[in-house]
Structure formats: structure tokens, C-alpha cells
C-alpha positions as CSV (number, residue, x, y, z in Angstrom):
1,M,116.2,89.0,87.7
2,D,119.0,89.2,85.3
3,R,119.7,92.4,83.4
4,D,118.1,90.9,80.1
5,Q,114.8,90.1,82.0
6,E,114.6,93.4,83.7
7,K,115.2,95.4,80.4
8,A,112.4,93.4,78.8
9,M,110.1,94.0,81.7
10,I,110.9,97.9,81.6
11,E,110.2,98.0,77.7
12,S,106.7,96.0,78.3
13,C,106.2,98.8,81.2
14,Q,107.0,101.7,78.6
15,N,104.7,100.1,76.0
16,G,101.7,100.0,78.7
17,D,102.0,96.6,79.5
18,R,99.7,96.2,82.7
19,E,100.8,92.7,83.6
20,A,104.3,94.0,83.4
21,L,103.5,96.9,85.6
22,E,101.9,94.5,88.2
23,K,104.8,92.2,88.0
24,L,107.2,95.1,88.7
25,V,104.9,96.3,91.9
26,R,105.0,92.3,93.1
27,Q,108.7,92.1,92.9
28,M,109.2,95.2,94.8
29,Q,106.7,96.1,96.9
30,K,107.7,94.4,100.1
31,P,111.1,95.5,100.0
32,I,110.1,99.1,99.1
33,Y,107.7,98.9,102.2
34,N,110.0,97.7,104.6
35,A,112.7,100.5,103.7
36,A,109.9,103.1,104.1
37,Y,108.8,101.6,107.2
38,R,112.4,101.4,108.8
39,M,113.0,105.0,107.6
40,L,109.6,106.5,109.1
41,G,108.6,103.9,112.3
42,N,105.2,103.9,111.0
43,P,103.3,101.5,109.0
44,D,100.6,103.8,107.7
45,Q,103.1,106.3,106.4
46,A,105.2,103.7,104.9
47,A,102.2,102.1,103.0
48,D,101.5,105.8,102.1
49,V,105.1,106.1,100.7
50,T,105.2,102.9,99.0
51,Q,102.0,103.7,97.1
52,T,103.5,107.2,96.1
53,T,106.5,105.5,95.1
54,F,104.8,103.0,92.6
55,L,103.0,106.2,91.4
56,K,105.7,108.0,90.6
57,V,107.6,104.9,88.7
58,F,104.6,104.6,86.8
59,E,104.2,108.1,85.7
60,N,108.1,108.3,85.0
61,I,108.5,104.7,83.7
62,Q,108.9,106.3,79.9
63,R,111.9,108.5,81.1
64,F,113.6,105.8,82.8
65,D,117.2,105.2,81.6
66,Q,118.0,101.8,81.3
67,Q,121.7,102.4,81.9
68,H,120.6,102.2,85.6
69,R,118.7,99.3,87.4
70,I,115.1,99.9,88.1
71,F,115.7,98.7,91.8
72,S,118.0,101.3,92.7
73,W,116.0,104.1,90.8
74,T,112.6,102.7,92.4
75,Y,114.6,102.6,96.1
76,R,115.9,106.1,95.3
77,I,112.2,107.4,94.8
78,A,111.2,105.6,98.3
79,M,114.2,107.0,100.0
80,N,113.3,110.5,98.9
81,E,109.4,110.2,99.6
82,S,110.2,108.8,102.9
83,I,112.5,111.9,103.8
84,D,109.8,114.3,102.4
85,Q,107.5,112.5,104.6
86,L,109.8,113.0,107.8
87,K,110.4,116.8,106.8
88,R,106.4,117.3,106.7
89,G,106.4,115.9,110.2
90,K,103.2,113.9,110.4
91,R,104.6,111.7,112.8
92,L,102.3,109.2,114.2
93,E,102.6,106.6,116.9
94,P,103.8,103.2,115.7
95,L,101.8,100.1,115.3
96,T,102.3,98.0,118.5
97,D,100.1,95.0,117.9
98,M,102.3,92.6,116.0
99,P,101.1,89.2,115.0
100,V,102.4,86.4,117.2
101,S,104.6,83.9,115.8
102,E,103.6,80.2,115.2
103,T,106.6,78.9,116.5
104,G,108.1,79.5,120.0
105,S,106.8,80.4,123.4
106,P,104.8,83.4,124.0
107,R,107.8,84.5,126.3
108,K,110.4,84.2,123.3
109,E,107.9,86.0,121.2
110,A,107.4,88.8,123.7
111,A,111.3,89.0,124.0
112,R,111.9,89.3,120.3
113,E,109.2,91.9,119.9
114,Q,110.8,93.9,122.4
115,L,114.0,93.6,120.8
116,A,112.3,94.7,117.6
117,D,110.6,97.7,119.2
118,T,113.9,98.7,120.8
119,V,115.9,98.3,117.4
120,Q,113.3,100.3,115.5
121,T,113.2,103.1,118.4
122,T,116.9,103.2,118.3
123,L,116.9,103.5,114.5
124,M,114.4,106.3,114.7
125,E,116.9,108.5,116.9
126,L,119.3,108.5,114.2
127,G,119.5,111.5,111.6
128,E,117.9,111.0,108.2
129,D,121.1,110.4,106.1
130,Q,122.5,107.7,108.8
131,R,119.0,106.0,108.9
132,A,118.8,105.8,105.2
133,V,122.1,104.1,104.8
134,M,121.3,101.8,107.7
135,T,117.9,100.9,106.2
136,L,119.3,100.1,102.9
137,R,122.2,98.1,104.0
138,H,120.9,95.9,106.8
139,F,117.0,95.9,106.1
140,S,117.1,95.6,102.4
141,D,120.6,94.2,101.9
142,C,121.6,96.6,99.1
143,S,125.4,96.8,98.4
144,Y,127.3,100.0,99.0
145,E,127.5,100.7,95.3
146,D,123.6,100.1,95.2
147,I,123.2,102.7,98.4
148,S,125.7,105.2,96.5
149,R,123.4,105.0,93.3
150,I,120.0,105.3,95.4
151,L,121.1,108.0,97.4
152,D,123.3,109.7,94.9
153,I,126.2,110.0,97.2
154,P,129.7,108.7,97.0
155,E,130.6,105.2,98.2
156,K,133.0,106.7,100.6
157,T,130.3,109.0,102.0
158,V,127.9,105.5,102.3
159,K,130.8,103.6,104.1
160,S,131.1,106.8,106.6
161,R,127.7,107.4,107.2
162,L,127.4,103.7,107.9
163,Y,130.1,103.6,110.3
164,S,128.7,106.4,112.2
165,A,125.5,105.3,112.2
166,R,126.4,101.7,113.4
167,Q,128.8,103.4,116.3
168,Q,125.7,105.5,117.3
169,M,123.4,102.4,117.1
170,K,125.5,100.2,119.3
171,S,126.1,103.0,121.9
172,R,122.2,103.5,122.1
173,L,121.5,99.9,122.2
174,K,124.1,99.4,125.1
175,E,122.2,102.4,126.9
176,H,118.8,100.2,126.3
177,G,120.4,97.2,127.9
178,V,120.7,95.2,124.4
179,F,124.3,94.9,124.6
180,S,126.4,94.2,127.7
181,S,129.8,95.3,126.7
């Protein structure tokens, strides 16, 4: 969505247009959920964070500054909610039942699931700050500039945290046998 379309949608939301609010949720629900899931490692907690994020967006849409992007603002709320959830210590076991892919053999699907579980487990071993930058960069495809705005940290800090997180992920994935060298 370009800047003008975004501005029009935000204005509609600020004027109480339910359809515009629903459109906003439809466009951002999946990326927000995915970011929360990568931060928390639990689908139920990620769904709770997603719901709380959109409630806060709706409650505060009147105060939204259109100098910023709605995407960055919403992601920042989601990241803060995820971090708050982690601090509350409501850690549950991740859901292991994943739907089987329609394509590929059961062996390939099992290997893919095992790799995904290993990556998620390794991601959960990182600190919150590093997990946040990894999630936003690699699972939500955010730019360094977007991550900087979402987390309210300098771009240099984003790059530094991302470098450290990648090094730790690589090292831990080697320990799990994902990388051979």
C-alpha cells in the first residue's frame, strides 16, 4: 500500500470506519502474528499478543502520527507486547502438531518440520533484543530502518544486534547439526 492509500485508510479509521479498521487488521494480522510467534514460540500466546496489539491500535488510532508508517507503529506495539508477555513468564509448551504439506513425501515433510522446530528452539535461546531483530529482519522482512523505528533504537544498534544474533544462531545451529562447518 502506498503512502497516500495508507493515509486515507488511517483517516477513515480515525473517523470510525469499521471497514477500514477491518481492512487494516486483514492486511497486518498475519505478519503481526508471525512476529509474535517468533518472539514467543507459542501459538496461543502469539494469538493473544496479536489481539492485544490490534486492541491497542484501535484504542490509540486517534493519536497516531501520520508522519510515521502504520506498519512500523503496529509492529512496535506487537514487539512490546511480546516482550511484556515474556517478562510475565507465562511460558507454555509450543504446539507440535503442524499440518502436513500437500506436496512432498512424508520423510521430506518430517525433515522440514524438524528443521523448523530446531530453528524456532534456537531462536528462543537468544535474548529478547536479539530475537526481536532476527524476527523482524528474517521472518517479517523489515528493513534496518523499519526495525530501528519499530524498536526505537539506532540503525547501528540494529546491525550490531543482528550480527551478534546471526553468529549465535549459526553457532547453536551447528551444535544441533544443521550446519556442517
